[in-house]
N, C-alpha and C positions, 0 to 999 in steps of 0.2 A: 835860216842862217846857221851855219856851223858854229859851235861854241866849244871852247876848250878851257877848263878850269884849272886854277892853281890854288892849293889849299895850304896856307903858310902862317903858322904861329910865329910871332916875332915880338920885338919890343921888350921893355923892362918887365912887364907883367909876365911874359912867358918865361923869362929867366927866373923870376920869383916863383912861378908855379912849378917849374922843373926842380928847383931846390926843395920845394915842399913835397912834391910827388915822388921824387926818386932819390931821396936821402943824399942831398948835396953832390950831384954828379959834376963831372968836369965839363964845362960849357965853353964853346967858342962864342963869347959875348959879341965880338965884332960881327960875326955872321948874323946873329939875331937882331943886331941893331942897324944893319945895312940892307935888310931884305925889302924895305919899302922905299929905298933910294931910287931916283930916276934912272940912273945908269943900269941898275939891276933890272928894273921893270922893262926898260927898252931892250935889254939883252934877252929877257924872257920872251918878249913879244917877237923879236927877230928870230929866235931859235925855235920856240915852241908854238908860236901863234896864239898866245894866251889872250882870251877875251874877257874872262871873269876871274876875279881874285877874291879869296876869302881871307880877311886879315883881322888880327886880334884887336878888339876894343875892350872887352871885360872878361876876366876869368872868374868872377864871383867873389873877389875880395871886397872888403868894405869900400865905400865910395872914396873916402879920404885916402885909403891905401893906394888905390889904383887911379888916382887923378893923373899921375904921370903917364899911365898907360894910355888913357884916352887922349891926353895931350900929344903923346908921341904919334899916334895914328892921325890925329887931326892936323898936325904940323906937316904931314906928308900927303894930304888930300890932293894937292895940286899936282903931285907927281903922277898919280893915277890918271888924272884928267889929261895931262900932257901926253901920257903914253897911250891914251885911248883905251884904257882897260876898266871894265865895270867893277866897282868896289862893293863887296858885301861885308859889312861890319859884323864881327863874330862876338857873340856873348854866350855865357853858359845858360843852359835851360833850367832843368829841375835839380840843380845842386848848387850849394854855396860853401865857401870856406867857413866851417862851423865856428871857430874861435873868433871870427870877425863879426859875429852877430849874437853877442851874449844877450840872454834874456828873451830871445825870439822863439816863438813856438811854431815856426814855419816848417819844421822838419817832419818827415814821414815817420811812422811807427810800424813795426812789424807785428806779427801775431803775439809776441811776448812783450809788446810795448817798448821794444828796443829801437834806438835810432838805426838808420840804414846807411852804411858806408857807401860812398861812390868811389872815392879813391882816398889815399892818405890825406887826412886833414879836411876832407870834404864829405858832407852828408846830403842825402837826397831830400829835396823839398816837396811839399804837397801842393798840387794844383788846385785843391779844394780849400786851401787855407786862405781866408780873405786878406790877411796881412801880406802873405807872399804874393798874392794876385795884385794887390795895390803896388807893391814894390816893383814888380815886373812891368806893370802898366806905365808907371811913372818913368821907368828907365827907357821903355820903348818910345814913349812920347818925346823924351829928351833926345834920343838918338835919331828919331825920324825927322827932327827939325834940322839936323846937321847935313853935311854935304855928301852923305853916302848914297850909293845907288840902290842898296838893299840892306836888310837886316837878317841875320842868320842866327838861329838858336840851336846850340849843340846839345848833345847828350839828353835827349828827351825820353824820359821813362816815368811811368806812374808807379812810384813805390818800389818795392823789392822785385827784382827779376824773377821770373818763373823758370824752374828747371824742368825741361820736358825731355823725354827719351825718344819721342817720335812726334812728327809734325801733326798738330791737331789734337794731341792728347792733353788732358788736364795737367797742370804743373804738379810735380811731386811735393813741392813745398808751398807755403803760403806766398802768394804773389800779389803785390799791390801795397795798399796802405790801410792801416787800421787806426789812424788817429781819430780824435774826437770829431773833427769836421767831416771826415769820411763816414764815420759811423752814423752821424746825424743825417747826412745827405742820403745815404743808402736807406736808412729807416724811413725817411720822408717819401722817397721814390718807390720803395717796394713794400714797406711795412715789415720788413724782416731785419735780421741782424747779419752783419758780415760774417760769413763762415770762415773759421780759422783753420779748419782741416778739410780740404777740398774733397778728398776721396770718400769722406764719411757722408757727404751730401752732394753728389755730382750736379744735380739739377740746380741747387742753390748756388753752387760754386760757379757754374756757367752764367747764371744771372748776375753774380757779382763781377765776373770778368767782363761781361758786356757793359756793366755800369762803369767799371774801371776805364774802358776804352771811351765811353761817352764823356767821362770827365776830362780825359786828355783832349778829345776833339773839341769840347767846349772851350778849353783853355787856349788851344791853338787858334780857334776861330776868333776869340777876343784879341789875341796878339796880332793876327793877320789884319783884322779890321783897323787897328790903330796904325799899323805900318802903311796899309793901303790908303788911309786917309791922306797921307802925305805923298802918295804916288811913288812909293818905293816897292821894290820886290821883297817878298818874304819867303823864307824857307827854313827848314829844320833838318837836323840829322835824323834820318829815318832808320838808322842802324842797318843791319844785314838781313835781307829777306830770305836768306838761306834758312833762317829760323822762323818759327811762327811768331810774328811780331805782336799779334794780339795777346797771346798767352805768355810770352817772354817779357815784353817791354810795356804792354798796355797801349799799343798803338795800332790803329786800323788804317792801313795804307790808302785805301780807296777814299776814306774820309779826309785824309790829309790832302789828297789830290784836289778836293773841292775848294780848299781855302788857301793853299800855297801856290806860289808862282812856279815852283819847280820842286822836285824831290831830289835829295842827295843821299846816296847809299855809301856808307863807309864799310869796307870789308877787307878781307885778307886773301883775295883771289887774284892778285897780280899775275898776268899770264907769262910768268917768267920760266915756267917749267911745264911738263906734260901733266902735272897733277892739278893745275889750277886754271880756271877760266871764268869769265863773267857771262857765259851763255845762259846760265840759269836766270840771270836778271833780264836778259834779252827776251826770254820766254814770258816774262811778266809784263812786257811793255804795252800789250794790248789793253791792260787794265787801267792805264793812265792816260789822261788828256793833257797833262803838263809835261814840260821837258824833264828829263831825268839825267842827273850827273852821277857817275860812279867813281869813287875814290878808293883805289886798291893799294894795300900794303903788300909787301912780299912776305916778311916773316911776322914781325910784331913791333909795337912801339918801343923804341930804344934798342931794337935788335937788327935794324936795317942799316947796313953801311951805305955809303954813297952809291947810287945805282950806276951800273955800266950803261953805255949807250944802247945796247941791245934791248934793255928793259923798256926804254922809252920807244924804241922802234916797235916793240910788241904792243905797248899801250895804244899807239897810233894805228897799228894794224887792226887791233880789236875795235877801236873807235870807227875805223873805216868800214868794218864788216858788220858791226852790231848797231842797234837802233838808238842807243843812248849816247850822251856826251861824256867823254872821259874827263877826269879831273886828276891832275898830277899832285902827288905828295911833295910838298915843298919844304917840310920841316920834319923834326924828330929823327933825323939821321944820326947815327952814332958810329963814327969811323975811328978806329984805333982808340976806342973808349972815350971819345970826345963828342958831345952833342953839338950838332950844327944844322943849319939850313942848307938847302941844295946849293952846292958850289957850281957855278955855271961854266967855269973854264973847261975847255976841251970837249964840249958838247957841240954836235952839229944838228941840223934839222932832222927830225926822226924820219926813218924810211918806213912808210906804212905798207910797203909791199913784202915785208918779211913774212915767213910762213908761221902759222899758228898750229898747235896740235889739233888733230882731227877728232880725237876722243879724249875726254878728261877722266882721269882716274879718281874715283870717289870712294875707294875701298876703305880709306882711313875713317871717313865719317860713318860708313856702315858698320865698321868694326866697333867704333865707340858705342853706337846704338845697341848692338848685340851685347856688348860687355855690360852696359848699364842695366839692360833688361835681365841679365843673368845674375845680378847681385842679389842674394837673399835679403829680404827686408829693406831693400833700397829706399822704399818710400818713407818708412819711419826714420831711417838714418838721415835722409836728406831733409825731411820735415823738421827734425829735431836739431840738427847741427849746421844747417846751411848758413844761417846768418852769422853764427860765431866763427865758422871757418872762413867765410868770405871776409869778415872784418879783420881776422888775423892776417890773411894774405895781403889785404890792402894797406893795413896800418902798421905792420911790423916788418922790419927789414929781414929778420931771420926767416920769415915765412914767404918772402916775395918770390922765391923760386917756384912756389906753387902757381903763381900767375903765369909763368912761362909754360908750365904744364897745361894749364887751362887753354892758353892760346894754341898750343900745338895739337892737343887732342880734341878740343871742342870748337874753338873759333876758326882756326885755320883748317 
């Protein structure tokens, strides 16, 4: 059966998160509060044929803070059922709003015992921490008893991201988590200590990076088991396979395929121009036994204006041509400096017969690889300063322009 997804952050929690994440942006609140209304869902289904919808349940604030968020989605459950659209409830994966959990030791540590920023106000949590595991298990148990069709965990990463200059190479920085729980677990499983400088001991580093992936797989297996107990679908954000997911995020995609009901890749490869395409994901499809959804942005979060009709035509043309299911970006549009969700007026059913580029230009990505390799002493620079620079970019407004550069040169 053909499936088309719609990925849409909405409700009061999303307004709160945008305020935290983007330094009080201008928001069309009515847009974010009406995206789960029945007339909106029926229009979506009529225009785009939507079958699956990812909707916000929890952003990782404290439970008392986001009670209104879960109530908001639950009050609209019947709308999805009446529209005949499968509802996947969205929660944060391995990060939480740090100030909402005082006194908790659930957060990852890098090689210098520093906390690891996920985004402004959010810190990365450790899948080996028993307190965090209990927290997620209880949340999944509660959610699975509700009327959702599935549960979806976003932003799954094991500790600090790895910086690699070429696919399959060891990260230039420490990647993963060096908290007390990870140290003890690694010591029990291998008899060794977590290597803090990968290039100094490549063999031990690869052993640790294998361990890092096993820990993430074990965590996802436990989560999937809970959700499946209640006959719900389970999936996670598997990030962009353009990069080595094992060494960057700590995720082994073929292992996820064993436990999840689908994979969802979020990337910046919208086929809006001759430089971008999702054919590289299509080439990976033989590795997977489960359905795959691909959610593509054009530029970056907060930099995409309302899409023109031709963009949706190309999404559907790619969906028709390639083996995965497309998923439409329903939120995070910023038109005339105002954040809003997709405004459905003036759209018609997409024309899947529009032409797509025959050859995709990937010079930009190759240029970046060559540039990084040419930097003298890049390894020591990245190893020493990565966490501090990443934290500045995420946490401080004056450095946020650096995030745009990362999107342009690395991610997109």
